[in-house]
Backbone as a chain_set.jsonl record, in Angstrom:
{"seq": "MCSAFTMKSITFGIVLILFTNLLTTESFAIKGDITFNNKENADSLPIILNDEDVNDIQKRQNRAQRLRRQRRRRRNQQINNLMTNVVNLQTQLNNLQSAINSRLASVATMG", "coords": {"N": [[-54.634, 1.235, 5.978], [-51.698, 0.718, 7.443], [-49.841, -0.721, 10.04], [-46.885, 0.253, 11.856], [-45.319, -1.93, 12.384], [-46.048, -3.846, 10.414], [-45.205, -2.509, 8.131], [-42.451, -2.452, 8.526], [-41.991, -5.173, 8.447], [-42.71, -5.801, 5.822], [-40.833, -4.266, 4.425], [-38.494, -5.478, 5.357], [-38.892, -8.032, 4.302], [-38.81, -7.512, 1.526], [-36.178, -6.552, 1.27], [-34.819, -8.849, 2.07], [-35.551, -10.641, 0.017], [-34.406, -9.317, -2.209], [-31.717, -9.431, -1.449], [-31.19, -12.233, -1.368], [-31.65, -12.764, -4.039], [-29.579, -11.329, -5.186], [-27.387, -12.762, -4.225], [-27.731, -15.279, -5.401], [-27.646, -15.0, -8.165], [-25.515, -14.695, -11.078], [-22.749, -12.502, -11.562], [-23.26, -9.422, -13.286], [-21.21, -8.391, -14.776], [-19.729, -10.619, -15.506], [-21.668, -12.077, -16.916], [-22.35, -10.28, -18.957], [-20.004, -10.043, -20.284], [-18.493, -10.515, -23.291], [-16.254, -11.936, -23.999], [-16.135, -13.855, -22.055], [-17.638, -16.182, -22.651], [-16.205, -16.938, -24.888], [-13.759, -17.602, -23.759], [-14.453, -19.874, -22.296], [-15.203, -21.565, -24.407], [-12.804, -21.705, -25.816], [-11.194, -23.046, -24.03], [-12.368, -25.54, -23.979], [-12.232, -26.554, -26.544], [-10.335, -28.679, -28.724], [-6.927, -28.132, -29.631], [-5.606, -27.665, -32.767], [-2.659, -27.91, -34.36], [-0.73, -26.742, -37.036], [2.17, -27.346, -39.153], [3.495, -24.899, -39.431], [2.681, -23.485, -37.179], [3.806, -25.059, -35.158], [6.505, -24.747, -35.809], [6.774, -21.99, -35.353], [6.31, -21.901, -32.606], [8.487, -23.416, -31.701], [10.591, -21.786, -32.589], [10.159, -19.517, -31.001], [10.564, -20.618, -28.452], [13.234, -21.463, -28.729], [14.472, -18.997, -29.127], [14.007, -17.792, -26.672], [15.485, -19.502, -25.023], [18.03, -19.089, -26.09], [18.415, -16.377, -25.523], [18.407, -16.541, -22.744], [20.729, -18.081, -22.358], [22.621, -16.275, -23.412], [22.374, -14.146, -21.601], [23.202, -15.436, -19.262], [25.839, -16.087, -20.012], [26.891, -13.507, -20.404], [26.635, -12.499, -17.803], [28.332, -14.263, -16.402], [30.73, -13.6, -17.657], [31.006, -10.934, -16.84], [31.32, -11.352, -14.094], [33.721, -12.794, -14.097], [35.422, -10.796, -15.128], [35.259, -8.938, -13.043], [36.462, -10.448, -11.025], [39.099, -10.712, -12.012], [39.824, -8.024, -11.981], [39.741, -7.533, -9.221], [41.824, -9.202, -8.367], [43.971, -7.938, -9.663], [43.901, -5.455, -8.343], [44.543, -6.324, -5.763], [47.198, -7.198, -6.119], [48.384, -4.774, -6.836], [47.958, -3.326, -4.466], [49.499, -4.86, -2.716], [52.05, -4.41, -3.837], [52.234, -1.654, -3.413], [52.15, -1.589, -0.631], [54.531, -2.959, -0.013], [56.362, -1.151, -1.132], [55.952, 1.098, 0.474], [56.696, 0.043, 2.945], [59.424, -0.483, 2.455], [60.427, 2.097, 2.079], [59.87, 3.237, 4.542], [61.536, 1.687, 6.092], [64.008, 2.485, 5.21], [64.277, 5.036, 6.128], [66.012, 6.952, 8.418], [65.993, 6.336, 11.807], [65.527, 8.354, 14.588], [66.967, 8.4, 17.597]], "CA": [[-53.768, 1.715, 7.013], [-50.78, -0.31, 7.924], [-49.112, -0.338, 11.249], [-45.434, 0.386, 11.676], [-44.743, -3.27, 12.405], [-46.241, -4.484, 9.117], [-44.352, -1.809, 7.159], [-41.089, -2.938, 8.742], [-41.964, -6.561, 7.997], [-42.727, -5.778, 4.354], [-39.529, -3.749, 3.999], [-37.516, -6.523, 5.635], [-39.122, -9.099, 3.332], [-38.316, -7.065, 0.217], [-34.712, -6.526, 1.358], [-34.376, -10.239, 2.117], [-35.711, -11.187, -1.337], [-33.375, -8.716, -3.065], [-30.409, -9.925, -1.036], [-31.04, -13.608, -1.842], [-31.558, -12.683, -5.496], [-28.23, -10.861, -5.476], [-26.436, -13.828, -3.93], [-27.912, -16.469, -6.233], [-27.418, -14.741, -9.588], [-24.139, -14.397, -11.464], [-22.452, -11.084, -11.715], [-23.563, -8.886, -14.615], [-19.945, -8.198, -15.495], [-19.356, -11.896, -16.111], [-22.685, -12.427, -17.906], [-22.317, -9.358, -20.081], [-18.698, -10.074, -20.932], [-18.54, -11.341, -24.505], [-15.095, -12.833, -24.027], [-16.299, -14.913, -21.06], [-18.04, -17.394, -23.366], [-15.102, -17.323, -25.766], [-12.745, -18.265, -22.94], [-14.943, -21.221, -22.012], [-15.138, -22.34, -25.642], [-11.401, -21.923, -26.169], [-10.647, -24.058, -23.127], [-12.958, -26.848, -24.222], [-11.94, -27.037, -27.89], [-8.966, -29.176, -28.915], [-6.102, -27.244, -30.451], [-4.976, -28.353, -33.892], [-1.532, -27.102, -34.806], [-0.087, -27.178, -38.267], [3.633, -27.3, -39.072], [3.95, -23.514, -39.251], [2.475, -23.135, -35.774], [4.817, -25.774, -34.376], [7.787, -24.083, -36.067], [6.764, -20.7, -34.651], [6.46, -22.17, -31.173], [9.875, -23.833, -31.473], [11.445, -20.601, -32.746], [9.978, -18.686, -29.816], [11.232, -21.289, -27.336], [14.678, -21.413, -28.974], [14.906, -17.617, -28.913], [14.02, -17.567, -25.222], [16.628, -20.237, -24.475], [19.252, -18.416, -26.547], [18.545, -15.152, -24.735], [18.794, -16.952, -21.395], [22.147, -18.461, -22.421], [23.417, -15.059, -23.598], [22.372, -13.421, -20.324], [24.051, -16.195, -18.346], [27.219, -15.926, -20.474], [27.273, -12.127, -20.112], [26.781, -12.372, -16.35], [29.56, -14.968, -16.034], [31.852, -12.807, -18.154], [31.142, -9.784, -15.943], [31.87, -11.847, -12.826], [35.141, -13.09, -14.335], [36.122, -9.512, -15.237], [35.362, -8.393, -11.689], [37.452, -11.234, -10.285], [40.445, -10.333, -12.47], [40.079, -6.671, -11.473], [40.035, -7.647, -7.791], [43.175, -9.767, -8.257], [44.901, -6.863, -10.048], [43.933, -4.489, -7.241], [45.276, -6.926, -4.651], [48.641, -7.158, -6.42], [48.812, -3.377, -6.756], [48.01, -2.969, -3.048], [50.68, -5.526, -2.148], [53.222, -3.673, -4.318], [52.245, -0.371, -2.715], [52.512, -1.843, 0.761], [55.968, -3.27, 0.058], [57.1, 0.085, -1.409], [55.863, 1.935, 1.679], [57.519, -0.593, 3.983], [60.848, -0.298, 2.147], [60.771, 3.511, 2.32], [59.89, 3.454, 5.992], [62.703, 1.001, 6.65], [65.227, 3.214, 4.839], [64.326, 6.309, 6.85], [66.802, 6.811, 9.644], [65.237, 6.629, 13.021], [66.274, 9.171, 15.538], [66.704, 7.861, 18.897]], "C": [[-52.964, 0.558, 7.575], [-50.079, 0.193, 9.165], [-47.614, -0.297, 10.946], [-44.774, -0.984, 11.624], [-44.879, -3.961, 11.056], [-45.405, -3.811, 8.041], [-42.908, -2.283, 7.284], [-40.956, -4.369, 8.245], [-41.916, -6.633, 6.478], [-41.376, -5.311, 3.824], [-38.453, -4.807, 4.207], [-37.652, -7.674, 4.638], [-38.579, -8.74, 1.96], [-36.787, -7.062, 0.2], [-34.161, -7.943, 1.358], [-34.461, -10.882, 0.734], [-34.642, -10.631, -2.269], [-31.981, -9.244, -2.728], [-30.181, -11.357, -1.511], [-30.931, -13.647, -3.358], [-30.147, -12.268, -5.908], [-27.202, -11.973, -5.27], [-26.54, -15.004, -4.896], [-27.65, -16.229, -7.713], [-25.943, -14.463, -9.843], [-23.973, -12.902, -11.641], [-22.754, -10.641, -13.14], [-22.291, -8.714, -15.429], [-19.527, -9.487, -16.177], [-20.365, -12.275, -17.188], [-22.576, -11.56, -19.147], [-21.007, -9.383, -20.839], [-18.751, -11.029, -22.119], [-17.404, -12.344, -24.512], [-15.223, -13.96, -23.019], [-16.672, -16.226, -21.743], [-16.931, -17.867, -24.293], [-14.01, -18.044, -24.99], [-13.169, -19.688, -22.629], [-14.832, -22.099, -23.252], [-13.696, -22.654, -26.015], [-10.775, -22.983, -25.278], [-11.157, -25.449, -23.467], [-12.613, -27.411, -25.602], [-10.519, -27.585, -27.987], [-8.206, -28.241, -29.86], [-5.425, -28.081, -31.527], [-3.89, -27.436, -34.425], [-1.019, -27.646, -36.135], [1.421, -26.993, -38.111], [4.15, -25.89, -38.834], [3.8, -23.083, -37.799], [3.536, -23.79, -34.892], [6.179, -25.12, -34.569], [7.867, -22.744, -35.346], [6.97, -20.889, -33.153], [7.899, -22.559, -30.858], [10.835, -22.658, -31.605], [11.374, -19.727, -31.506], [10.698, -19.297, -28.612], [12.748, -21.238, -27.498], [15.22, -20.015, -28.722], [15.006, -17.325, -27.417], [15.209, -18.28, -24.58], [17.937, -19.564, -24.857], [19.486, -17.137, -25.745], [18.96, -15.465, -23.3], [20.274, -17.316, -21.344], [23.035, -17.231, -22.559], [23.492, -14.259, -22.304], [23.303, -14.099, -19.325], [25.52, -16.013, -18.712], [27.73, -14.523, -20.148], [27.525, -11.929, -18.618], [28.061, -13.062, -15.873], [30.792, -14.195, -16.476], [32.079, -11.584, -17.262], [31.739, -10.203, -14.602], [33.351, -12.152, -12.98], [35.956, -11.808, -14.446], [36.299, -8.874, -13.862], [36.414, -9.134, -10.875], [38.869, -10.869, -10.709], [40.793, -8.931, -11.991], [40.426, -6.695, -9.987], [41.445, -8.193, -7.584], [44.213, -8.71, -8.609], [45.02, -5.822, -8.94], [44.708, -5.038, -6.047], [46.779, -6.877, -4.9], [49.161, -5.731, -6.342], [48.912, -2.918, -5.303], [49.211, -3.614, -2.364], [51.957, -4.809, -2.564], [53.349, -2.339, -3.593], [52.671, -0.541, -1.262], [53.998, -2.149, 0.897], [56.807, -2.024, -0.221], [57.089, 0.997, -0.189], [56.735, 1.362, 2.789], [59.005, -0.381, 3.721], [61.272, 1.15, 2.379], [60.819, 3.812, 3.811], [61.108, 2.805, 6.634], [63.977, 1.778, 6.353], [65.349, 4.554, 5.55], [65.064, 6.079, 8.166], [65.942, 7.177, 10.829], [66.111, 7.426, 13.963], [65.986, 8.634, 16.924], [67.749, 8.065, 19.898]], "O": [[-53.495, -0.421, 8.098], [-49.772, 1.378, 9.303], [-47.161, -0.762, 9.9], [-43.791, -1.181, 10.91], [-43.932, -4.598, 10.593], [-44.939, -4.484, 7.122], [-42.224, -2.49, 6.281], [-39.925, -4.741, 7.686], [-41.168, -7.431, 5.912], [-40.839, -5.894, 2.882], [-37.601, -5.013, 3.343], [-36.651, -8.227, 4.183], [-37.956, -9.572, 1.3], [-36.173, -7.515, -0.766], [-33.146, -8.214, 0.716], [-33.543, -11.592, 0.324], [-34.036, -11.379, -3.035], [-31.167, -9.476, -3.621], [-29.099, -11.675, -2.005], [-30.199, -14.472, -3.906], [-29.592, -12.799, -6.87], [-26.259, -12.106, -6.051], [-25.537, -15.657, -5.18], [-27.449, -17.193, -8.453], [-25.212, -14.049, -8.943], [-24.932, -12.158, -11.842], [-22.532, -11.391, -14.09], [-22.308, -8.876, -16.649], [-19.025, -9.462, -17.301], [-19.978, -12.742, -18.259], [-22.697, -12.056, -20.267], [-20.904, -8.806, -21.922], [-19.025, -12.218, -21.955], [-17.567, -13.472, -24.976], [-14.487, -14.942, -23.113], [-16.086, -17.267, -21.446], [-16.739, -19.071, -24.465], [-13.402, -18.986, -25.497], [-12.354, -20.608, -22.687], [-14.412, -23.253, -23.158], [-13.402, -23.755, -26.48], [-9.914, -23.74, -25.727], [-10.448, -26.435, -23.264], [-12.694, -28.622, -25.808], [-9.597, -27.02, -27.399], [-8.786, -27.644, -30.766], [-4.76, -29.075, -31.236], [-4.164, -26.326, -34.883], [-0.895, -28.856, -36.323], [1.894, -26.54, -37.068], [5.132, -25.701, -38.117], [4.669, -22.407, -37.248], [4.091, -23.155, -33.995], [6.928, -24.954, -33.607], [8.91, -22.398, -34.791], [7.706, -20.137, -32.513], [8.47, -22.095, -29.871], [11.783, -22.538, -30.83], [12.396, -19.25, -31.013], [11.358, -18.592, -27.849], [13.471, -21.001, -26.53], [16.307, -19.861, -28.164], [15.957, -16.695, -26.954], [15.864, -17.727, -23.697], [18.853, -19.476, -24.039], [20.611, -16.848, -25.338], [19.764, -14.745, -22.709], [20.99, -16.924, -20.422], [24.077, -17.139, -21.91], [24.555, -13.749, -21.95], [24.085, -13.444, -18.635], [26.358, -15.808, -17.833], [28.855, -14.36, -19.677], [28.493, -11.283, -18.218], [28.791, -12.518, -15.044], [31.786, -14.14, -15.753], [33.222, -11.24, -16.963], [32.569, -9.489, -14.04], [34.152, -11.816, -12.107], [37.065, -11.734, -13.916], [37.362, -8.335, -13.554], [37.17, -8.52, -10.122], [39.75, -10.731, -9.862], [41.941, -8.672, -11.631], [41.307, -5.958, -9.543], [42.18, -7.705, -6.726], [45.231, -8.595, -7.927], [46.119, -5.36, -8.636], [45.446, -4.301, -5.393], [47.549, -6.553, -3.996], [50.26, -5.499, -5.839], [49.845, -2.2, -4.944], [49.864, -2.988, -1.529], [52.853, -4.616, -1.743], [54.447, -1.942, -3.205], [53.447, 0.253, -0.73], [54.654, -1.657, 1.816], [57.862, -1.851, 0.389], [58.108, 1.601, 0.144], [57.429, 2.101, 3.488], [59.768, -0.126, 4.653], [62.389, 1.39, 2.839], [61.69, 4.543, 4.284], [61.649, 3.322, 7.611], [64.923, 1.744, 7.14], [66.429, 5.144, 5.567], [64.775, 5.144, 8.913], [65.258, 8.2, 10.839], [67.307, 7.167, 14.094], [64.833, 8.457, 17.316], [67.602, 7.633, 21.041]]}, "num_chains": 1, "name": "protein.A"}
């Protein structure tokens, strides 16, 4: 026969042990992950590249740079086209304004 106090003490002790066990052990997801060890091994091993690997890397980098240049060129071309369109619109508006002013000037005023 145990008193209520000893039962609470035992329960508290068990919970405390389980909690410390939980805090001190690694997560099962990390331990059970097969790729976790592979990632550690891949980081620690030196990488040996042959000529084909180096060529592939250079091709990939060159392609990325070429695409960046093409995007930049396309964007600059679009900006230049917009600027020429704005200039054309300004000249058309100026022509329209002068035409309206000349017609208004030619209308006889009644007074």
